[in-house]
C-alpha positions as CSV (number, residue, x, y, z in Angstrom):
1,X,71.5,89.8,92.7
2,X,69.7,91.2,90.7
3,X,71.5,92.3,87.0
4,X,72.5,96.0,88.2
5,X,74.2,94.6,91.0
6,X,76.2,92.1,89.5
7,X,77.3,94.4,86.3
8,X,78.7,96.6,89.6
9,X,81.2,93.5,90.8
10,X,82.3,93.2,87.1
11,X,82.2,97.0,86.4
12,X,84.2,97.8,89.9
13,X,86.7,94.8,88.6
14,X,87.4,96.4,85.4
15,X,88.8,99.1,87.0
16,X,91.4,96.8,88.0
17,X,93.2,97.3,84.1
18,X,93.0,100.7,83.9
19,X,96.2,102.2,83.3
20,X,97.3,98.7,82.8
21,X,95.5,96.9,79.0
22,X,96.6,99.3,77.3
23,X,95.1,100.0,73.4
24,X,92.7,97.2,75.0
25,X,89.9,97.9,77.0
26,X,89.3,97.8,80.3
27,X,87.0,94.9,80.8
28,X,85.6,93.3,84.1
29,X,83.4,90.0,83.7
30,X,81.6,87.7,86.8
31,X,80.1,84.3,86.4
32,X,76.9,82.9,88.1
33,X,74.8,80.0,88.2
34,X,72.0,79.8,91.4
35,X,73.0,83.1,92.6
36,X,77.0,81.8,93.3
37,X,79.6,83.4,91.5
38,X,81.8,81.0,89.9
39,X,84.4,82.4,88.5
40,X,85.9,86.3,88.2
41,X,87.8,87.5,85.6
42,X,89.7,91.4,84.4
43,X,91.6,92.2,81.7
44,X,95.4,91.6,82.1
45,X,98.3,93.7,81.9
46,X,99.3,94.2,78.5
47,X,94.8,93.2,77.6
48,X,95.6,89.8,77.7
49,X,94.1,87.5,78.9
50,X,91.0,89.6,78.0
51,X,88.3,89.4,80.8
52,X,85.5,86.7,80.2
53,X,88.5,83.9,79.7
54,X,89.6,85.0,83.7
55,X,86.7,84.7,84.9
56,X,85.6,81.1,82.3
57,X,89.4,79.2,83.6
58,X,88.5,80.2,87.4
59,X,85.0,78.9,86.5
60,X,86.4,75.3,85.1
61,X,83.9,73.0,84.1
62,X,80.9,74.8,86.4
63,X,79.6,76.9,83.6
64,X,77.2,75.0,81.8
65,X,73.5,76.8,82.0
66,X,75.5,80.0,84.0
67,X,75.1,83.5,83.3
68,X,78.2,85.8,82.4
69,X,78.3,89.6,83.5
70,X,80.4,91.2,80.8
71,X,80.9,95.5,80.8
72,X,81.8,96.0,77.2
73,X,80.4,93.4,74.6
74,X,83.1,90.0,73.9
75,X,84.9,90.3,70.5
76,X,84.2,88.6,67.9
77,X,87.4,88.6,65.6
78,X,90.4,86.8,65.6
79,X,93.3,89.0,66.9
80,X,96.4,87.7,68.9
81,X,93.6,85.6,71.1
82,X,90.5,83.9,69.4
83,X,87.0,85.6,70.0
84,X,85.2,85.8,73.1
85,X,82.1,85.0,72.0
86,X,83.3,81.1,71.3
87,X,84.8,81.1,74.6
88,X,81.3,81.7,75.9
89,X,79.8,79.4,73.6
90,X,81.8,76.7,74.1
91,X,81.5,77.1,77.7
92,X,77.9,76.8,77.6
93,X,76.7,80.5,78.9
94,X,73.1,80.4,78.8
95,X,72.4,84.2,79.3
96,X,75.2,87.1,78.8
97,X,74.5,90.4,80.2
98,X,76.6,93.0,78.7
99,X,76.9,96.8,79.9
100,X,77.7,98.8,76.1
101,X,78.2,97.8,73.3
102,X,82.0,97.7,71.1
103,X,82.5,100.8,69.0
104,X,85.4,99.2,67.2
105,X,84.4,98.3,63.8
106,X,85.9,95.1,64.7
107,X,83.0,94.2,66.8
108,X,80.0,96.9,66.7
109,X,77.5,94.4,67.9
110,X,78.6,91.8,66.1
111,X,79.5,90.1,69.0
112,X,76.5,90.2,70.6
113,X,74.9,89.3,66.8
114,X,77.3,86.1,67.4
115,X,75.9,85.0,70.3
116,X,72.2,85.6,69.9
117,X,72.4,83.4,66.7
118,X,74.3,80.9,68.7
119,X,70.8,80.9,71.0
120,X,72.6,82.3,73.7
121,X,69.8,84.8,75.7
122,X,71.8,88.6,75.9
123,X,71.1,91.8,77.4
124,X,72.5,94.4,77.2
125,X,72.9,98.8,78.4
126,X,73.5,97.2,82.2
127,X,74.4,99.7,83.7
128,X,75.9,101.2,80.1
129,X,76.3,104.4,81.6
130,X,79.5,103.9,84.3
131,X,80.9,101.2,81.5
132,X,81.3,103.5,79.3
133,X,83.0,106.5,81.7
134,X,85.4,103.4,82.5
135,X,86.9,102.8,78.7
136,X,86.2,106.9,78.0
137,X,90.0,106.4,76.8
138,X,89.5,103.5,74.7
139,X,86.3,104.8,73.1
140,X,87.8,108.3,72.4
141,X,91.2,106.6,70.6
142,X,88.1,104.3,68.2
143,X,86.0,107.0,67.0
144,X,88.1,110.5,67.6
145,X,92.0,109.4,67.2
146,X,92.9,109.9,70.1
147,X,92.8,109.4,74.2
148,X,90.6,111.0,76.8
149,X,92.7,113.8,78.5
150,X,91.9,114.6,81.8
151,X,93.7,117.8,83.1
152,X,94.8,117.6,87.0
153,X,95.5,121.2,88.7
154,X,96.4,121.3,92.0
155,X,95.9,125.0,93.3
156,X,95.1,127.4,96.4
157,X,91.2,128.1,96.3
158,X,91.6,131.3,94.0
159,X,93.7,129.1,91.2
160,X,97.0,129.6,91.7
161,X,99.7,126.8,91.5
162,X,103.2,129.0,92.6
163,X,104.0,131.7,94.6
164,X,105.4,134.5,92.6
165,X,108.4,133.6,92.5
166,X,107.1,130.6,91.2
167,X,107.8,128.4,94.2
168,X,105.0,125.8,94.8
169,X,106.0,123.0,97.3
170,X,103.7,122.4,99.0
171,X,100.5,124.1,98.2
172,X,98.2,120.9,98.7
173,X,98.8,118.7,101.2
174,X,100.2,115.0,101.7
175,X,97.1,113.5,101.2
176,X,96.2,115.6,97.7
177,X,100.3,114.1,96.6
178,X,99.1,110.6,97.1
179,X,95.9,110.7,95.4
180,X,97.6,112.5,92.0
181,X,99.8,109.7,92.5
182,X,97.5,107.4,92.6
183,X,95.7,109.0,89.2
184,X,98.7,108.2,87.3
185,X,98.2,104.7,88.0
186,X,94.7,104.8,85.9
187,X,96.0,106.4,83.2
188,X,98.6,105.0,80.4
189,X,100.6,108.2,80.4
190,X,101.2,111.4,81.9
191,X,102.1,114.4,80.2
192,X,104.0,118.2,80.9
193,X,105.4,120.4,79.0
194,X,109.4,121.1,78.9
195,X,108.5,124.2,81.0
196,X,107.7,122.4,83.8
197,X,110.5,120.2,83.4
198,X,113.0,122.5,83.5
199,X,111.7,124.2,86.1
200,X,110.8,121.5,88.4
201,X,112.5,118.5,87.3
202,X,109.6,115.6,88.6
203,X,110.0,112.5,88.3
204,X,106.5,111.5,86.5
205,X,106.5,108.1,88.5
206,X,104.1,106.5,91.0
207,X,105.6,106.3,93.9
208,X,103.3,105.0,96.4
209,X,104.1,101.4,98.4
210,X,103.2,98.6,96.2
211,X,102.2,100.5,93.3
212,X,105.7,101.4,92.0
213,X,105.3,99.0,88.7
214,X,101.8,101.0,87.8
215,X,103.4,103.9,86.6
216,X,102.5,105.6,83.5
217,X,104.3,106.3,80.0
218,X,105.7,109.9,80.6
219,X,105.1,112.4,77.8
220,X,107.2,115.5,77.8
221,X,105.9,118.0,75.0
222,X,109.2,119.8,74.5
223,X,109.1,121.1,70.6
224,X,112.5,122.7,70.2
225,X,114.3,120.2,72.7
226,X,114.9,122.5,75.2
227,X,115.0,120.2,77.6
228,X,118.2,119.1,79.5
229,X,119.5,115.6,79.4
230,X,120.4,116.0,83.6
231,X,116.6,115.7,83.9
232,X,114.8,113.1,85.8
233,X,112.9,112.3,83.0
234,X,115.6,111.3,80.2
235,X,118.6,110.6,83.2
236,X,116.2,107.2,84.2
237,X,114.6,106.8,81.1
238,X,115.4,103.2,81.0
239,X,113.3,102.2,84.1
240,X,110.8,104.1,83.0
241,X,109.3,104.4,79.2
242,X,109.9,108.1,78.1
243,X,108.5,110.0,75.2
244,X,109.7,113.4,74.4
245,X,107.2,115.0,71.3
246,X,109.1,116.8,69.4
247,X,108.4,119.2,66.0
248,X,109.7,118.3,62.6
249,X,112.5,118.7,61.3
250,X,114.3,118.8,64.7
251,X,117.5,116.6,64.5
252,X,121.3,117.1,65.5
253,X,122.8,115.9,68.8
254,X,120.7,116.3,71.6
255,X,118.3,114.4,69.4
256,X,121.0,111.8,69.3
257,X,121.9,111.9,72.7
258,X,118.3,111.6,74.3
259,X,118.0,108.5,72.1
260,X,121.3,107.0,74.1
261,X,119.6,107.9,77.3
262,X,116.7,105.6,76.2
263,X,114.1,108.5,75.3
264,X,111.8,107.5,72.4
265,X,111.5,110.6,69.9
266,X,108.1,111.2,68.1
267,X,108.4,113.7,65.5
268,X,104.8,116.2,65.2
269,X,103.9,119.1,63.2
270,X,104.4,122.4,64.0
271,X,101.2,125.0,63.8
272,X,101.0,128.0,61.9
273,X,102.3,130.2,64.7
274,X,105.4,127.4,65.1
275,X,104.3,125.4,68.4
276,X,104.0,122.4,68.6
277,X,100.3,120.9,67.4
278,X,99.2,118.8,70.6
279,X,96.5,117.5,68.5
280,X,98.1,115.7,66.5
281,X,100.3,114.7,69.4
282,X,97.6,112.8,70.7
283,X,97.0,111.3,67.4
284,X,101.0,110.5,67.5
285,X,100.0,108.8,71.1
286,X,96.7,106.9,70.2
287,X,98.7,105.4,66.9
288,X,101.2,104.2,69.7
289,X,98.0,102.8,71.6
290,X,97.7,105.2,74.3
291,X,93.9,105.8,75.6
292,X,94.2,107.9,78.7
293,X,96.8,110.9,79.6
294,X,97.0,112.8,82.3
295,X,98.4,116.5,82.1
296,X,100.3,117.5,84.9
297,X,101.5,121.1,83.9
298,X,102.1,123.7,83.3
299,X,100.1,126.9,82.7
300,X,101.2,127.1,79.0
301,X,100.6,123.2,78.2
302,X,97.2,123.8,80.4
303,X,95.8,126.6,78.3
304,X,97.0,125.6,74.9
305,X,94.9,122.5,75.9
306,X,92.0,124.4,76.4
307,X,92.6,126.8,73.4
308,X,92.2,123.9,71.3
309,X,88.7,122.0,73.2
310,X,91.0,119.1,73.5
311,X,90.7,118.9,77.2
312,X,87.7,116.3,78.5
313,X,88.1,115.8,81.7
314,X,89.6,117.8,84.9
315,X,90.8,116.6,88.3
316,X,90.9,120.1,90.3
317,X,92.5,119.4,93.9
318,X,91.8,122.9,95.6
319,X,93.9,123.8,98.9
320,X,92.1,125.7,101.5
321,X,94.5,129.0,101.1
322,X,94.8,132.4,99.0
323,X,97.3,133.2,97.7
324,X,96.6,136.5,95.2
325,X,96.9,138.1,92.2
326,X,100.7,138.2,92.6
327,X,100.9,134.3,92.1
328,X,101.0,132.3,89.1
329,X,97.7,130.9,87.5
330,X,97.0,127.4,86.6
331,X,96.0,127.9,83.0
332,X,97.7,130.9,81.0
333,X,95.8,133.3,78.7
334,X,93.1,131.5,76.7
335,X,92.0,134.7,74.6
336,X,88.2,134.6,75.6
337,X,86.5,137.7,74.9
338,X,83.0,137.4,76.8
339,X,81.5,135.1,79.4
340,X,79.9,132.5,76.5
341,X,83.1,131.9,75.1
342,X,84.2,130.1,78.1
343,X,84.9,126.4,78.1
344,X,82.1,124.4,80.6
345,X,82.6,121.8,82.3
346,X,80.1,119.8,84.1
347,X,80.7,118.5,88.0
348,X,80.9,115.0,87.7
349,X,82.6,114.2,91.9
350,X,83.7,116.2,94.7
351,X,84.8,115.3,97.5
352,X,87.5,115.3,100.5
353,X,91.0,115.0,100.8
354,X,93.0,115.2,103.7
355,X,92.7,119.2,104.1
356,X,92.3,120.1,100.5
357,X,89.0,119.2,97.9
358,X,89.4,117.0,94.6
359,X,86.8,118.6,92.4
360,X,86.0,115.7,88.8
361,X,84.9,117.2,85.6
362,X,83.9,117.1,82.5
363,X,83.1,118.5,80.0
364,X,79.8,120.1,79.2
365,X,79.2,118.8,75.1
């Protein structure tokens, strides 16, 4: 099989770690000799062991002279585990094929340099774009100091998320709702605004059979602590990690009661107009290790993130229905005065999900 073919297998393994390995990247590794796969590995929950260590362990003593396909440059620094470069060298690997370099300053080309210095033939850049997309969240925390933000929308064809009364169950079908739960499993955190919690009282967990342990951290933007203690995200906060983002200076009995329920309260600054600083909120999440955030509502939070240029991806579920102008829009006003000011996105995928369509986009710049 070609290098690209083996790297494709490693990339498939890497995706298994999405949503489970933060703050580490999701990496896959395949060890091959004479066309035979000796070992496979992917980053384990919590970020350790690393993919290379897992693959080498499965390959056992047969690694001398083998090739290692790794989706991200092997680490070369001492952290909570020894460097993966040392393990590859000690195993007698003759060739390492890497998809993309690691932007982490502790690595950033040093891993490849260490392997070459040990006499290993290093090939880099194989399936680089696909590998970079898998770890776009990790790369974002390193280069921009904030997680990758995916805005999930579930609307009618004319972009309405609810009818005039606010009723929204169900605009999209059962298959789309199941796919939404699957999306949660590939993100470290799911975020909503306080208005969504008050209106819909969502659980924000993954309830797919066999994947209930893959629920992300639940993040609620609640600058003034409006959410009642009876909300489900508060009542079961000890079952699923739940963080509330509040504006600096918010204190009192409500805050203490939330903490008593198991909610972690995170303070961020306010904007000049008094609203929560969402850029600061995302930076705070990155500081806690979050690399990928799925935003599920509502229209106020979605519009605020778009206005602040903080949306990197859109996952848009569209039902084959029309609600009309009296329905509630997916986004509140953006303040755009000319078409050229509209944020632009590039379609990167479209597929049928039951009777609905899932369109995936990334921002153009």
